[in-house]
Every structure is written in structure tokens, then in C-alpha cells.
C-alpha positions as a Markdown table, in Angstrom:
| # | Residue | x | y | z |
|---|---|---|---|---|
| 1 | Met | 49.7 | 55.7 | -33.4 |
| 2 | Ala | 46.6 | 54.5 | -31.6 |
| 3 | Leu | 45.7 | 50.9 | -32.3 |
| 4 | Asp | 42.2 | 51.1 | -30.8 |
| 5 | Lys | 40.6 | 51.0 | -34.3 |
| 6 | Phe | 41.8 | 47.4 | -34.6 |
| 7 | Glu | 39.9 | 46.3 | -31.4 |
| 8 | Asn | 36.5 | 46.4 | -33.1 |
| 9 | Leu | 37.4 | 44.6 | -36.3 |
| 10 | Gly | 36.4 | 41.2 | -35.0 |
| 11 | Ala | 33.2 | 41.2 | -37.2 |
| 12 | Glu | 35.2 | 42.0 | -40.3 |
| 13 | Val | 36.4 | 38.8 | -41.8 |
| 14 | Leu | 39.1 | 38.5 | -44.5 |
| 15 | Gln | 37.7 | 38.0 | -47.9 |
| 16 | Ser | 38.6 | 34.3 | -47.8 |
| 17 | Ala | 36.9 | 31.0 | -47.6 |
| 18 | Val | 38.9 | 30.4 | -44.4 |
| 19 | Pro | 37.6 | 32.1 | -41.2 |
| 20 | Ile | 40.1 | 34.7 | -40.0 |
| 21 | Glu | 40.8 | 32.9 | -36.7 |
| 22 | Lys | 41.9 | 29.9 | -38.7 |
| 23 | Leu | 44.5 | 31.7 | -40.7 |
| 24 | Ser | 48.2 | 31.2 | -39.7 |
| 25 | Asp | 50.2 | 34.1 | -38.4 |
| 26 | His | 52.1 | 34.3 | -41.7 |
| 27 | Gln | 48.9 | 34.6 | -43.6 |
| 28 | Leu | 47.7 | 37.3 | -41.3 |
| 29 | Ile | 50.9 | 39.2 | -41.7 |
| 30 | Glu | 50.7 | 39.0 | -45.5 |
| 31 | Ala | 47.2 | 40.3 | -45.4 |
| 32 | Thr | 48.2 | 43.1 | -43.1 |
| 33 | Lys | 50.9 | 44.1 | -45.6 |
| 34 | Ser | 48.2 | 44.3 | -48.2 |
| 35 | Gly | 46.3 | 46.8 | -46.1 |
| 36 | Asp | 43.8 | 44.5 | -44.4 |
| 37 | Glu | 43.3 | 46.0 | -40.9 |
| 38 | Ala | 41.1 | 43.1 | -39.8 |
| 39 | Ala | 44.1 | 40.8 | -40.1 |
| 40 | Phe | 46.2 | 42.9 | -37.7 |
| 41 | Gly | 43.2 | 43.1 | -35.4 |
| 42 | Glu | 43.3 | 39.3 | -35.3 |
| 43 | Ile | 47.1 | 39.4 | -34.6 |
| 44 | Met | 46.5 | 41.7 | -31.6 |
| 45 | Arg | 43.7 | 39.5 | -30.2 |
| 46 | Arg | 45.9 | 36.4 | -30.6 |
| 47 | Tyr | 48.9 | 37.8 | -28.9 |
| 48 | Arg | 47.7 | 40.6 | -26.5 |
| 49 | Ser | 47.3 | 38.4 | -23.4 |
| 50 | Pro | 50.4 | 36.3 | -23.9 |
| 51 | Ile | 52.6 | 39.3 | -24.5 |
| 52 | Thr | 51.1 | 41.3 | -21.6 |
| 53 | Asn | 51.5 | 38.4 | -19.2 |
| 54 | Tyr | 55.1 | 37.8 | -20.5 |
| 55 | Ile | 56.1 | 41.4 | -19.8 |
| 56 | Tyr | 54.3 | 41.4 | -16.5 |
| 57 | Arg | 56.3 | 38.4 | -15.3 |
| 58 | Phe | 59.4 | 40.3 | -16.5 |
| 59 | Leu | 58.7 | 43.6 | -14.7 |
| 60 | Asn | 56.2 | 42.6 | -11.9 |
| 61 | Asp | 54.3 | 45.7 | -12.9 |
| 62 | Tyr | 50.9 | 45.1 | -14.6 |
| 63 | Glu | 50.1 | 48.7 | -15.7 |
| 64 | Glu | 53.6 | 49.0 | -17.3 |
| 65 | Ala | 53.1 | 45.6 | -18.9 |
| 66 | Val | 49.9 | 46.8 | -20.6 |
| 67 | Asp | 51.7 | 49.9 | -21.9 |
| 68 | Leu | 54.7 | 48.0 | -23.2 |
| 69 | Ala | 52.4 | 45.4 | -24.8 |
| 70 | Gln | 50.7 | 48.2 | -26.7 |
| 71 | Glu | 54.1 | 49.6 | -27.7 |
| 72 | Thr | 55.1 | 46.1 | -28.9 |
| 73 | Phe | 52.1 | 46.0 | -31.3 |
| 74 | Val | 52.8 | 49.6 | -32.5 |
| 75 | Arg | 56.4 | 48.6 | -33.4 |
| 76 | Val | 55.3 | 45.4 | -35.1 |
| 77 | Tyr | 52.7 | 47.3 | -37.2 |
| 78 | Phe | 55.2 | 49.9 | -38.4 |
| 79 | Ala | 57.9 | 47.4 | -39.1 |
| 80 | Ile | 55.5 | 44.9 | -40.8 |
| 81 | Glu | 57.2 | 45.2 | -44.2 |
| 82 | Arg | 60.5 | 44.2 | -42.7 |
| 83 | Tyr | 59.2 | 41.0 | -41.2 |
| 84 | His | 60.2 | 37.9 | -43.2 |
| 85 | Thr | 58.7 | 34.5 | -42.7 |
| 86 | Glu | 61.8 | 32.4 | -42.4 |
| 87 | Tyr | 61.2 | 32.3 | -38.7 |
| 88 | Ala | 58.1 | 32.2 | -36.6 |
| 89 | Phe | 56.1 | 35.4 | -36.0 |
| 90 | Ser | 56.0 | 34.5 | -32.3 |
| 91 | Thr | 59.8 | 34.6 | -32.2 |
| 92 | Tyr | 59.7 | 38.1 | -33.8 |
| 93 | Ile | 57.1 | 39.6 | -31.5 |
| 94 | Tyr | 58.6 | 38.1 | -28.3 |
| 95 | Arg | 62.0 | 39.5 | -29.3 |
| 96 | Ile | 60.4 | 43.0 | -29.6 |
| 97 | Ala | 58.7 | 42.6 | -26.2 |
| 98 | Thr | 61.9 | 41.4 | -24.6 |
| 99 | Asn | 63.9 | 44.3 | -25.8 |
| 100 | Leu | 61.2 | 46.8 | -24.6 |
| 101 | Ala | 61.1 | 45.1 | -21.2 |
| 102 | Ile | 64.9 | 45.1 | -20.9 |
| 103 | Ser | 65.0 | 48.8 | -21.9 |
| 104 | Glu | 62.4 | 49.6 | -19.1 |
| 105 | Ile | 64.6 | 47.7 | -16.5 |
| 106 | Arg | 67.6 | 49.8 | -17.5 |
| 107 | Lys | 65.6 | 53.0 | -17.2 |
| 108 | Arg | 64.5 | 52.0 | -13.7 |
| 109 | Lys | 68.1 | 51.4 | -12.7 |
| 110 | Arg | 69.1 | 54.8 | -13.9 |
| 111 | Arg | 66.2 | 56.4 | -12.0 |
| 112 | Arg | 67.2 | 54.6 | -8.8 |
| 113 | Leu | 70.8 | 55.8 | -9.3 |
| 114 | Val | 69.7 | 59.4 | -9.6 |
| 115 | Ser | 67.6 | 59.0 | -6.5 |
| 116 | Leu | 70.5 | 57.6 | -4.5 |
| 117 | Thr | 72.8 | 60.3 | -5.8 |
| 118 | Gly | 70.3 | 62.8 | -4.4 |
| 119 | Leu | 70.4 | 61.2 | -1.0 |
| 120 | Phe | 74.2 | 61.6 | -0.9 |
| 121 | Gln | 74.0 | 65.2 | -2.0 |
| 122 | Tyr | 71.7 | 66.1 | 0.9 |
| 123 | Ala | 73.2 | 63.9 | 3.5 |
| 124 | Gly | 73.5 | 66.8 | 5.9 |
| 125 | Glu | 69.9 | 67.6 | 5.8 |
| 126 | Glu | 67.0 | 65.9 | 7.5 |
| 127 | Ala | 67.0 | 62.2 | 6.7 |
| 128 | Gln | 64.7 | 61.1 | 3.9 |
| 129 | Asp | 63.2 | 57.7 | 3.2 |
| 130 | Phe | 64.4 | 56.3 | -0.1 |
| 131 | Asn | 61.7 | 54.5 | -2.1 |
| 132 | Pro | 62.3 | 52.9 | -5.4 |
| 133 | Pro | 59.9 | 53.6 | -8.2 |
| 134 | Asp | 56.3 | 52.5 | -7.5 |
| 135 | Glu | 55.7 | 48.9 | -8.4 |
| 136 | Lys | 52.1 | 49.2 | -9.5 |
| 137 | Ser | 51.5 | 45.5 | -9.4 |
| 138 | Leu | 47.8 | 45.1 | -9.9 |
| 139 | Pro | 47.4 | 42.0 | -12.0 |
| 140 | Asp | 43.9 | 40.7 | -12.9 |
| 141 | Glu | 42.6 | 37.5 | -11.5 |
| 142 | Asn | 43.7 | 35.4 | -14.5 |
| 143 | Leu | 47.3 | 36.7 | -14.4 |
| 144 | Ile | 48.1 | 35.9 | -10.7 |
| 145 | Glu | 45.8 | 33.5 | -8.9 |
| 146 | Ser | 47.6 | 32.8 | -5.6 |
| 147 | Glu | 50.0 | 34.2 | -3.1 |
| 148 | Gln | 52.5 | 31.5 | -4.1 |
| 149 | Ser | 52.5 | 32.7 | -7.7 |
| 150 | Gln | 52.9 | 36.3 | -6.6 |
| 151 | Thr | 56.0 | 35.3 | -4.6 |
| 152 | Ile | 57.5 | 33.5 | -7.6 |
| 153 | Ala | 56.7 | 36.5 | -9.9 |
| 154 | Arg | 58.5 | 38.9 | -7.4 |
| 155 | Ala | 61.5 | 36.6 | -7.2 |
| 156 | Ile | 61.8 | 36.4 | -11.0 |
| 157 | Ala | 61.6 | 40.2 | -11.2 |
| 158 | Thr | 64.7 | 40.4 | -9.0 |
| 159 | Leu | 66.8 | 38.2 | -11.3 |
| 160 | Pro | 69.5 | 39.9 | -13.4 |
| 161 | Glu | 67.9 | 41.0 | -16.6 |
| 162 | Lys | 69.9 | 38.5 | -18.8 |
| 163 | Tyr | 68.4 | 35.6 | -16.8 |
| 164 | Arg | 64.7 | 36.8 | -16.6 |
| 165 | Ala | 63.7 | 36.3 | -20.2 |
| 166 | Pro | 65.2 | 32.8 | -20.7 |
| 167 | Ile | 63.6 | 31.3 | -17.6 |
| 168 | Ile | 60.2 | 32.9 | -18.3 |
| 169 | Leu | 60.2 | 31.8 | -21.9 |
| 170 | Arg | 61.3 | 28.2 | -21.0 |
| 171 | Asp | 59.6 | 27.4 | -17.7 |
| 172 | Ile | 56.4 | 29.6 | -17.9 |
| 173 | Glu | 55.8 | 30.1 | -21.7 |
| 174 | Gly | 57.1 | 26.6 | -22.6 |
| 175 | Arg | 59.2 | 27.7 | -25.5 |
| 176 | Ser | 61.8 | 25.5 | -27.0 |
| 177 | Tyr | 65.5 | 26.1 | -26.4 |
| 178 | Glu | 65.9 | 26.8 | -30.1 |
| 179 | Glu | 63.2 | 29.5 | -30.2 |
| 180 | Ile | 64.5 | 31.1 | -27.0 |
| 181 | Ala | 67.9 | 31.3 | -28.6 |
| 182 | Gln | 66.4 | 33.1 | -31.6 |
| 183 | Ile | 64.4 | 35.5 | -29.4 |
| 184 | Met | 67.4 | 36.4 | -27.3 |
| 185 | Glu | 69.8 | 36.3 | -30.3 |
| 186 | Leu | 72.1 | 33.9 | -28.4 |
| 187 | Gly | 73.8 | 30.6 | -29.2 |
| 188 | Leu | 72.0 | 27.5 | -28.1 |
| 189 | Gly | 74.7 | 26.6 | -25.5 |
| 190 | Thr | 74.6 | 30.1 | -24.0 |
| 191 | Thr | 70.8 | 29.9 | -23.8 |
| 192 | Lys | 70.8 | 26.6 | -22.0 |
| 193 | Ser | 73.5 | 27.8 | -19.6 |
| 194 | Arg | 71.5 | 31.0 | -18.7 |
| 195 | Ile | 68.3 | 29.0 | -18.1 |
| 196 | Ser | 70.2 | 26.6 | -15.8 |
| 197 | Arg | 71.8 | 29.5 | -13.9 |
| 198 | Ala | 68.4 | 31.3 | -13.7 |
| 199 | Arg | 66.8 | 28.2 | -12.2 |
| 200 | Gly | 69.6 | 28.0 | -9.6 |
| 201 | Leu | 69.3 | 31.6 | -8.6 |
| 202 | Leu | 65.5 | 31.3 | -8.4 |
| 203 | Arg | 65.8 | 28.2 | -6.1 |
| 204 | Glu | 68.0 | 30.2 | -3.8 |
| 205 | Lys | 65.6 | 33.0 | -3.6 |
| 206 | Leu | 62.6 | 30.8 | -3.0 |
| 207 | Gln | 63.9 | 28.2 | -0.7 |
| 208 | Lys | 62.8 | 30.1 | 2.4 |
| 209 | Tyr | 59.3 | 30.3 | 1.1 |
| 210 | Phe | 58.7 | 26.7 | -0.1 |
């Protein structure tokens, strides 16, 4: 499903005394469930940049981040009836984005394995250069502003997948330990342990640069 139709709904305001941008996430979700497309348009505007940036930091691939952010909104839209308000909407949407990013990482690993297998099969033929899948890292100016932040982004992208999301959510997104535990569906102790371990690994990777 194309979500482009939601992009131009900014002028359409919910039939409410409260401006659409002032409504809470939960109010927008309830309006969306009632068929108000302007409400979902506001959800997209509210979360598009945060979700895209989050996935970019996960994958270090801006074009893929844009695609997966779009897929995140598609999944949210089609599962809107199953969302319940006992926990924050931000937790819900970040969990979907995290799962999509992890799935993409695993696909990349499988593609690399297939490529390596091909090298072994044709070892007797003329040597070939092995290149991993293209990292189309073309972030806009607001996403990556300096060489230093690019170095950090690349280092985060090399962390084992179970450590990437926790450290991004905590140290870049500023999420609480409790919300990160909900997003990752982990215990609070495990969440804190992974963040601590991720910080240690990141320090090791960056010590030669800073």
C-alpha cells in the first residue's frame, strides 16, 4: 500500500477544537481507527524523521533506512486495530522498526555467505574481488553533520545486532531503560547489561580515532 496520500493531508484538520498537531499519539491512533486519514498523516509527519534516522544509525545505509521507515508505517497502518494504549505508541513503532532493521541485517549476512561460498566454488578460476553489498550511505546534511559522527555511525553499524538497538535507543535517542526493555522485549537487567557491553565494544572500536 502506498502511503503517499497521507503526505498532503496537512491542511485537513481533525474535526476537533484541538489543532491536529496538539493531539496526543493515542488520540491520533483512535482517530485513525475511525477512518480519519489526516490523523495518520500527522503520525507519519511526527515520526518519519526519528524512525528514518534511527534505522540509518542501525544500518549505516540511508536509502535502505528510508525504505524501511516506509515499511514501518505500512505495518503500523495495517495493524492499527491491534495496537492497545497500555504502552506508549513510540514503544510500539520503534519495536516494529527495530525488527525490520534486524531482519535486514540477517538478510545481508545471508547474502555475504552466499557470495563467499561462490568464491570457494570457483577457487581454481581467476581470482575475483569480494565486495560486500553496497553501503549506499548518502545521509542528508541534518542526519550526519561531521566526519566524527560518520565514524561513530560506521562503528555502531559493526556492533553485533543485539547491541546496536539498545545503545542507539539509549545514547542517541535518549530513551529510558524501561522503554528500551519494552521495545526489545527484554528484562530490565538484560537491557542494562547489553547497553553496558555495547558501550565497551564501541569504545574499543573508536579508541584509535579519538
